[in-house]
Structure formats: structure tokens, C-alpha cells
C-alpha positions as CSV (number, residue, x, y, z in Angstrom):
1,M,48.3,14.8,-15.1
2,K,46.2,13.2,-12.3
3,I,43.9,16.2,-12.3
4,I,43.3,15.8,-16.1
5,I,42.6,12.0,-15.7
6,F,40.2,12.8,-12.8
7,F,38.3,15.4,-14.9
8,I,38.0,13.0,-17.8
9,A,36.6,10.3,-15.4
10,I,34.0,12.6,-14.0
11,T,32.9,13.7,-17.5
12,L,32.5,10.1,-18.5
13,I,30.4,9.3,-15.5
14,F,28.0,12.2,-16.2
15,S,27.9,11.3,-19.9
16,C,26.9,7.7,-19.1
17,E,24.2,9.0,-16.7
18,D,22.8,11.3,-19.5
19,D,22.7,8.3,-21.9
20,R,20.6,6.4,-19.5
21,K,18.0,9.2,-19.4
22,H,15.4,9.9,-22.0
23,K,16.5,12.3,-24.7
24,N,13.5,14.7,-25.0
25,F,11.4,16.9,-22.8
26,F,9.5,14.2,-21.0
27,K,11.8,14.5,-18.0
28,K,9.1,16.3,-16.0
29,N,5.5,16.0,-17.2
30,S,3.4,18.8,-15.8
31,A,-0.3,18.5,-15.0
32,K,-2.7,20.3,-17.3
33,S,-6.4,20.9,-17.1
34,E,-8.9,21.1,-20.0
35,Y,-8.8,24.9,-19.7
36,Y,-5.2,24.9,-20.9
37,F,-6.3,23.6,-24.3
38,V,-9.1,26.2,-24.4
39,D,-6.7,29.1,-24.2
40,N,-3.9,27.3,-26.1
41,P,-5.6,25.7,-29.2
42,D,-2.3,24.8,-30.7
43,G,-1.1,23.0,-27.5
44,Y,-0.9,19.3,-27.0
45,S,-0.9,16.7,-24.3
46,Y,1.9,14.1,-24.3
47,P,2.2,10.6,-23.0
48,G,2.9,10.5,-19.3
49,E,1.2,13.8,-18.4
50,L,-1.7,14.1,-16.1
51,I,-4.6,15.7,-17.9
52,I,-7.8,16.7,-16.0
53,V,-10.9,16.9,-18.2
54,Q,-14.1,18.6,-17.0
55,L,-16.7,16.7,-18.9
56,E,-20.2,18.2,-18.8
57,R,-23.4,16.4,-19.5
58,Q,-25.3,17.0,-22.8
59,N,-27.1,20.3,-23.0
60,Q,-25.5,21.5,-19.7
61,V,-26.2,25.3,-19.4
62,N,-23.1,27.5,-19.5
63,N,-21.1,24.3,-19.5
64,D,-18.4,23.7,-16.8
65,T,-18.6,27.0,-15.1
66,I,-22.3,26.9,-14.2
67,Y,-21.3,25.1,-11.0
68,Y,-19.1,28.0,-9.9
69,K,-21.7,30.6,-10.8
70,D,-24.0,28.9,-8.3
71,Y,-21.6,27.8,-5.5
72,V,-18.7,30.3,-5.8
73,P,-20.5,33.6,-6.5
74,E,-17.2,35.4,-6.1
75,R,-16.3,34.1,-9.6
76,A,-19.4,35.5,-11.3
77,G,-18.3,38.3,-13.7
78,D,-14.6,37.5,-13.3
79,P,-13.1,38.4,-16.7
80,E,-10.5,35.7,-16.2
81,F,-13.2,33.1,-15.8
82,P,-15.8,33.5,-18.6
83,D,-19.2,32.0,-18.7
84,Y,-18.3,29.5,-21.4
85,K,-15.0,27.6,-21.3
86,D,-14.9,24.3,-23.1
87,T,-12.9,22.4,-25.8
88,E,-15.9,21.2,-27.7
89,T,-19.7,21.2,-27.8
90,R,-21.6,20.5,-24.6
91,G,-21.4,16.9,-23.6
92,T,-18.2,16.5,-25.5
93,D,-14.5,17.3,-24.8
94,K,-11.5,17.2,-27.1
95,I,-7.9,16.9,-25.9
96,P,-5.1,17.0,-28.5
97,L,-2.3,14.3,-28.2
98,K,1.1,14.4,-29.8
99,I,3.3,11.3,-30.3
100,N,6.9,12.0,-31.0
101,E,8.2,8.5,-31.4
102,T,6.5,5.4,-32.8
103,T,5.9,3.2,-29.8
104,I,3.5,0.6,-28.4
105,F,1.3,2.1,-25.8
106,N,-1.2,0.5,-23.4
107,Y,-4.5,2.4,-22.6
108,R,-6.9,1.3,-19.9
109,I,-10.2,2.8,-18.6
110,E,-11.9,2.6,-15.2
111,K,-15.0,4.7,-14.9
112,N,-18.0,5.2,-12.7
113,E,-19.8,7.5,-15.1
114,P,-21.6,6.9,-18.4
115,Y,-19.2,8.3,-20.9
116,S,-17.1,6.9,-23.8
117,V,-13.5,7.7,-24.9
118,K,-12.2,7.5,-28.5
119,L,-8.9,8.3,-30.0
120,F,-8.7,9.8,-33.5
121,N,-5.8,10.5,-35.8
122,A,-5.1,13.8,-37.7
123,S,-7.3,12.5,-40.6
124,N,-10.3,12.1,-38.2
125,N,-10.2,8.4,-38.5
126,Q,-11.0,6.5,-35.3
127,V,-8.0,4.6,-33.9
128,F,-9.7,2.8,-31.0
129,A,-12.5,3.3,-28.5
130,L,-12.8,2.6,-24.8
131,S,-16.5,2.4,-23.8
132,D,-16.9,-0.4,-21.3
133,A,-16.5,0.2,-17.6
134,K,-13.2,-1.7,-17.6
135,S,-11.5,-2.2,-21.0
136,E,-8.0,-1.7,-22.4
137,V,-6.0,-1.8,-25.6
138,N,-2.4,-2.4,-26.5
139,I,-1.6,-0.6,-29.7
140,Q,1.3,0.9,-31.7
141,L,0.9,4.6,-32.4
142,D,3.0,6.2,-35.1
143,V,4.6,9.6,-34.9
144,G,1.9,12.2,-35.4
145,E,-1.0,14.2,-34.1
146,Y,-4.1,12.7,-32.5
147,Y,-6.9,13.7,-30.3
148,W,-9.0,12.2,-27.5
149,L,-12.8,12.6,-27.7
150,F,-14.8,12.2,-24.6
151,E,-18.6,12.0,-24.9
152,H,-21.1,11.9,-22.0
153,N,-24.1,9.7,-22.4
154,E,-26.5,11.6,-20.0
155,E,-28.3,14.9,-20.4
156,Y,-28.0,17.7,-17.8
157,G,-30.2,17.1,-14.8
158,Q,-30.8,13.4,-15.6
159,P,-30.8,12.1,-12.9
160,E,-31.7,15.3,-11.0
161,D,-28.8,14.9,-8.5
162,S,-26.2,14.8,-11.4
163,L,-25.9,18.5,-12.2
164,R,-22.1,18.7,-11.8
165,V,-19.4,18.1,-14.3
166,T,-17.5,14.8,-14.3
167,P,-13.8,15.1,-13.6
168,I,-11.9,12.6,-15.8
169,Y,-8.2,12.0,-15.2
170,I,-5.8,10.9,-18.0
171,Q,-2.8,9.7,-15.9
172,P,0.2,7.3,-15.9
173,D,-1.1,3.8,-15.2
174,L,1.5,2.8,-12.5
175,N,-0.3,-0.5,-11.7
176,K,0.3,-1.8,-15.2
177,I,4.0,-1.3,-15.2
178,P,5.6,-4.8,-14.7
179,A,6.6,-5.5,-11.1
180,G,10.2,-4.7,-10.2
181,L,10.6,-2.1,-12.9
182,D,11.2,1.6,-12.2
183,P,8.5,3.9,-13.8
184,F,11.3,6.4,-14.6
185,E,13.5,3.9,-16.4
186,T,13.6,4.2,-20.2
187,G,14.7,2.3,-23.3
188,T,13.3,4.9,-25.7
189,D,12.6,8.6,-25.7
190,Y,9.7,7.7,-23.3
191,L,9.8,6.7,-19.7
192,L,8.0,3.5,-18.7
193,K,5.3,5.5,-17.0
194,D,4.7,7.3,-20.4
195,L,3.8,4.0,-22.1
196,Y,1.0,3.0,-19.8
197,T,-2.1,5.3,-19.5
198,L,-5.1,5.0,-17.2
199,I,-8.3,7.0,-18.0
200,S,-10.5,7.2,-14.9
201,S,-13.3,9.1,-13.3
202,K,-13.5,9.7,-9.6
203,S,-10.1,8.2,-9.0
204,C,-6.7,9.9,-9.2
205,I,-4.7,7.7,-6.8
206,E,-1.0,8.5,-6.7
207,C,-1.4,11.2,-9.3
208,D,1.4,13.8,-9.6
209,I,-0.2,17.3,-9.6
210,S,2.9,18.9,-8.2
211,T,5.0,21.5,-9.9
212,E,8.3,23.3,-9.4
213,F,8.4,26.0,-6.8
214,D,9.2,28.7,-9.4
215,N,7.1,27.3,-12.2
216,I,3.5,27.2,-11.0
217,P,1.3,26.5,-14.1
218,D,-1.9,28.3,-15.0
219,Y,-5.2,26.6,-15.7
220,M,-5.1,24.4,-12.6
221,D,-7.6,26.5,-10.6
222,S,-11.4,26.7,-10.6
223,L,-11.8,23.0,-11.3
224,Y,-14.6,20.7,-10.1
225,L,-12.9,17.6,-8.7
226,G,-15.5,16.3,-6.3
227,F,-16.0,12.7,-5.2
228,T,-12.4,11.8,-6.3
229,D,-10.1,9.3,-4.5
230,F,-6.9,11.4,-4.2
231,R,-5.0,9.0,-1.8
232,G,-1.2,9.1,-2.4
233,T,-1.5,12.2,-4.7
234,T,1.2,14.9,-4.7
235,F,0.0,18.5,-4.8
236,E,3.3,20.1,-3.7
237,F,3.7,23.8,-4.8
238,N,0.7,23.8,-7.1
239,D,-2.2,26.2,-6.9
240,L,-5.7,24.7,-7.1
241,S,-7.5,27.7,-5.7
242,W,-11.3,28.2,-6.3
243,S,-11.6,24.4,-6.9
244,N,-14.2,22.1,-5.4
245,F,-13.1,18.9,-3.6
246,E,-16.4,17.9,-2.0
247,S,-16.6,14.3,-0.7
248,C,-13.0,13.5,-1.7
249,N,-10.7,11.0,0.0
250,F,-7.3,12.4,0.8
251,S,-6.6,10.2,3.8
252,N,-3.3,8.4,4.5
253,S,-4.6,4.9,4.4
254,D,-3.8,1.5,2.9
255,G,-0.2,2.6,2.5
256,Y,-0.9,5.7,0.5
257,V,0.7,9.0,1.6
258,L,-0.6,12.4,0.5
259,N,1.7,15.3,-0.1
260,I,0.1,18.8,0.0
261,S,3.2,20.6,1.3
262,S,3.4,24.3,0.2
263,A,0.3,23.9,-2.0
264,R,-2.4,26.6,-2.3
265,F,-6.1,25.9,-1.9
266,E,-7.6,29.4,-1.5
267,Y,-11.4,29.6,-1.6
268,C,-11.8,25.8,-2.1
269,H,-14.6,23.5,-0.9
270,F,-13.7,20.4,1.0
271,D,-17.2,19.6,2.4
272,N,-17.6,16.0,3.5
273,S,-14.1,15.0,2.6
274,N,-11.7,12.7,4.4
275,L,-8.3,14.2,5.2
276,A,-7.5,12.0,8.2
277,N,-3.9,11.1,9.1
278,V,-2.3,13.4,6.5
279,N,1.1,14.0,8.0
280,D,2.4,17.0,6.1
281,Y,0.2,20.1,5.6
282,S,3.3,22.3,6.2
283,N,3.3,25.7,4.5
284,S,0.0,25.0,2.7
285,V,-2.6,27.7,2.3
286,F,-6.4,27.2,2.7
287,F,-7.4,30.9,2.9
288,H,-11.2,31.3,3.1
289,S,-11.8,27.6,2.2
290,I,-14.8,25.5,3.4
291,F,-14.2,22.3,5.4
292,K,-17.7,21.5,6.7
293,R,-18.2,18.0,8.0
294,V,-14.7,16.9,7.2
295,N,-12.6,14.2,8.9
296,M,-9.2,15.6,9.6
297,Q,-8.2,13.4,12.6
298,N,-4.5,13.3,13.5
299,A,-3.5,15.6,10.7
300,Y,-0.1,17.3,11.0
301,G,1.6,20.4,9.7
302,R,3.6,23.5,10.5
303,R,2.9,27.1,9.4
304,V,-0.4,26.1,7.8
305,S,-2.8,28.9,6.9
306,F,-6.5,28.4,7.5
307,E,-7.1,32.1,7.7
308,R,-10.9,32.9,7.5
309,A,-11.6,29.2,6.7
310,D,-14.8,27.5,7.8
311,L,-14.2,24.3,9.8
312,D,-17.7,23.8,11.0
313,S,-19.1,20.4,12.2
314,S,-15.7,18.7,11.6
315,D,-13.7,16.0,13.3
316,L,-10.4,17.6,14.2
317,Q,-9.4,15.3,17.0
318,G,-5.7,15.1,17.6
319,I,-4.7,17.5,14.9
320,E,-1.3,19.1,15.3
321,F,-0.9,22.5,13.6
322,E,1.7,24.4,15.5
323,S,2.6,28.0,14.5
324,S,-0.3,28.1,12.1
325,N,-2.7,30.8,11.1
326,F,-6.4,30.5,12.2
327,N,-7.1,34.2,12.0
328,G,-10.8,34.7,11.6
329,T,-11.5,31.0,11.3
330,L,-15.0,29.6,12.1
331,F,-15.3,26.5,14.4
332,I,-19.0,25.7,15.1
333,G,-19.9,22.2,16.4
334,S,-16.4,20.8,15.7
335,D,-14.4,18.3,17.8
336,L,-10.9,19.5,18.6
337,T,-10.2,17.0,21.5
338,G,-6.5,16.7,22.1
339,A,-5.6,19.2,19.3
340,N,-2.1,20.7,19.5
341,L,-2.5,24.3,18.3
342,R,0.5,25.9,20.1
343,K,1.8,29.3,19.1
344,G,-1.0,29.8,16.6
345,D,-2.7,33.0,15.4
346,F,-6.4,32.7,16.6
347,N,-7.1,36.4,16.5
348,F,-10.8,36.9,15.7
349,A,-11.4,33.1,15.6
350,Y,-14.9,31.9,16.5
351,F,-15.5,28.8,18.6
352,R,-19.2,27.8,19.4
353,Y,-20.5,24.5,20.6
354,C,-17.1,22.9,20.2
355,N,-15.2,20.2,22.1
356,L,-11.9,21.7,23.2
357,N,-11.1,19.1,25.8
358,E,-7.3,18.7,26.3
359,A,-6.6,21.1,23.4
360,N,-3.3,23.0,23.7
361,F,-3.3,26.7,22.8
362,F,0.0,27.4,24.6
363,G,1.6,30.6,23.5
364,S,-1.1,31.5,20.9
365,Q,-2.5,34.9,19.9
366,L,-6.2,35.1,21.0
367,D,-7.0,38.7,20.5
368,N,-10.8,39.3,20.0
369,I,-11.4,35.5,20.0
370,T,-14.9,34.1,20.8
371,I,-15.2,30.9,22.7
372,R,-18.7,30.2,23.8
373,N,-20.8,27.1,24.8
374,C,-17.7,24.9,24.5
375,S,-16.2,22.2,26.6
376,C,-12.7,23.1,27.6
377,I,-11.9,20.4,30.2
378,D,-8.1,20.1,30.7
379,A,-7.5,22.6,27.9
380,A,-4.3,24.5,28.0
381,F,-4.5,28.3,27.5
382,C,-1.4,29.3,29.4
383,G,1.0,31.8,27.9
384,V,-1.5,33.1,25.4
385,L,-1.8,36.8,24.4
386,R,-5.3,38.1,24.5
387,V,-7.0,41.5,24.3
388,G,-10.7,41.7,24.2
389,G,-13.0,39.0,22.8
390,F,-15.9,37.0,24.2
391,I,-15.3,34.0,26.4
392,R,-18.2,32.7,28.5
393,D,-20.7,29.9,29.1
394,N,-18.0,27.3,28.7
395,E,-17.4,24.1,30.7
396,M,-14.0,24.4,32.3
397,N,-12.1,23.0,35.3
398,S,-9.1,24.1,37.2
399,D,-6.8,22.8,34.5
400,S,-8.5,25.0,32.0
401,T,-7.0,28.1,33.4
402,E,-3.5,29.5,33.6
403,Y,-2.1,27.0,36.0
404,N,-2.0,23.5,34.5
405,E,0.5,20.8,33.5
406,Y,1.3,22.6,30.2
407,C,2.3,25.9,31.9
408,Q,6.1,26.1,32.1
409,Y,6.3,29.7,33.2
410,N,3.1,30.3,35.2
411,V,2.1,33.1,32.9
412,P,-1.3,34.3,34.1
413,T,-4.2,34.1,31.5
414,R,-7.5,35.8,31.9
415,L,-10.1,33.2,30.8
416,A,-12.6,33.6,33.6
417,G,-15.4,34.5,31.1
418,D,-16.2,37.9,32.4
419,D,-16.0,39.7,29.1
420,E,-19.1,41.7,28.2
421,E,-18.5,42.3,24.5
422,D,-21.1,41.3,22.0
423,D,-20.0,38.0,20.3
424,D,-21.6,39.0,17.0
425,Q,-18.8,41.3,16.2
426,N,-16.4,38.4,16.4
427,N,-18.5,36.1,14.2
428,N,-16.8,36.4,10.9
């Protein structure tokens, strides 16, 4: 009898928990890009989802993909990435929206680009427009089908330095949710975060671009996302390979904490971006990505892959990437002072004109590595495994060799710089 009563009590508890949750499929809103709607013309966006729009300027040649034809030539001719990929005519983008329950919604816009946003119903009647730099509307939307229409007000090449697409983010407006309320609370079929929407350009602060480990979505790669503030954003498990993140801010600052654990960023561009103080790169993949002139000070991660990446002219002071993959990675003119790179794979890596003072390579693989014209004062290379390579013309002291404070086992290391191989063969 006691067992039966216990079972009934447990059932009631879980039933009550289910009643407090929303009733439909808005439990986990996945991120979608504009390309999803190109390949799924019958698809919809829903309140609470993150939608990334790639708004081109008027008369932009070959639309969104022109940037990648110029700057990522590996994509040229790729049958999975055609020359023309857009939801509307050039200078205009159209994103379907579906409302499943009559509810009052709040929409707000913050923009740094000259474009307008309008919402239309299924009869092509305009419901409202957001055109000012900062404007908002509080409105009841009935059950039905709608669509967003984005229109850029500039032509391609005007001004001349504005040749890229404009990334626009439709996202939950967390700052508009009344203080003290949980964004995931609900009184209807919608969560609170579904009722407040922010439309912004160059800003995706605290966005959720994550996905489930076994449910990585398509259409999130090959995006232009440059000049965006991504502080506090979650990229966990997602795949944004082939995308361009030039001049973005990912730093952990002002209380924002970035999460890129287990995300994939193969063949991406991060030139001039700020990734300082990000404390969990663990298991992320940056294969063949470009990080020129980035700030990555004090970044932390385990088992990160920078294989064949380009980390030239970057500030990497104090980074801590233990047991990580730097096979074939380029470091030219970068500052790695105090970097902790223990037990890493640096086979075929190339260091030139770098500051490696106090860097720790303990127990790393250094086969066929090139280290030339670098400062290695107090650097720790003990316990490394190395066959071949080109190490010469570096500034070292007695603590740069096999016997220094980091050496626990006095494992001899040959770093005298007497190799005679040509360094060009190691310059990947």
C-alpha cells in the first residue's frame, strides 16, 4: 500500500511540473539563418527563436555569397553553396513568422545600419514598421502567418568600404523582461522570452546559438557575422564553419561570459577580433581558421584544436591551452608571453619573430617545428619530444633549455639551435 501511495505522489509531482511548463514545441528554440528559409520555403520562424538575416545592399552582385567568393575561395564552385542564395530580391530579405496563439508581443529595434523592418500579415497588409534607430511597438498578434520584410537603404559600394552584407539578429529581448521574472517562466503557450523580441545589427549579446550535441542544425555555416558584439553568447555544440567573424567582440567583460565549448569554427575568419579572457574553449575546433591581429589574452581551454590555423600578429599572452592541437599552426609576430601550452601537439608548427618568454611547452610534441628569431627567455621546453625541425637565431638563456624550474624529471631536450634543415619546408 505504501508503495502505491508513493508512486501516486511521484506521478502528481511530475504532472504539476508539466502543467507549469509551456504546452507546445517552444521548449527549445533553435537558431536559424536566412539560408534555412531559402532551402525550406514552407518553413517558419517562431517567437523566441534566434534568426540571423544576411541583408545585402541594393544591387549587390551575386548577393550574400559574393563576399565568400572573394575571401574564401575554397567555397567557389561548391555545389552546396550556390552563387545566389537569398529569400528575396537584392537589398530585401523576407523571413516567414508563424503565431500559434493570440498574444501581445513587444518588438524593439536597435540598429547601426540604414535599413527598415516591416511586418506583414498573410494578406500582405502591413501590421507595423520599425525604421528609426531605436523604436518599439507593443501589439497583439492573432493566430496566423506573417512575414518580416527587411529593406536596405544603401546601394552596393556606397560608401565604398561597405561592400559586405549586414548581419541582422532577431532575438529574445532579455533586457525588456520585467526585473525579477524568469525568461523561461510561462503563463501561456509562450515563454516570457518569446514575448519580447529585439531586432539588432552588429549586436547579439547573450544570444543562444547553441544546439544539442546530437542535433546540429544545417544552415548555420558560411555566414558573414563581422563587427558583431557577441559577449555572453552561447555557441556550444554548434557548427559555424566557413563563417566570417572579423572585428567581433567575444571577450568576457562587463559580467558577460562567452560559451564556445565543443563548437566548430573550421575555416573561419576572426581577424581583429577580441577573444580576451574567454575561459572555456574546451573541445572547440578552429581547424584552418584565421586569427590575425586578435586579442586572446588569458584565454583558457583544454583539448582545443587550432590545427593549421593562422595566429599571426596576435596577443596571446597568458593563454592556457593544455593538451591542445597546434599541428601546422602559424605564429608570426605574436606575443605568447607566459602561455601555458603543456602537452600540446606542435608538430610542424611555425614560430617566427614571436615572444615566447616564460611560455611553457612541457611534455609537448615538437616534431619538425620551426622556432626562429624568437625571444625564449625563461621558456620551458623540458620533457618535449622532437625529431627534426629548424630552431635557431633565438634569444635564450640557461632557463630556456632542458634544466629549469619546470623540469621535474631532468629530461634532456635538444634546443641548442644546431639544426641545418631549411625552414621553408616547415612553413605551412
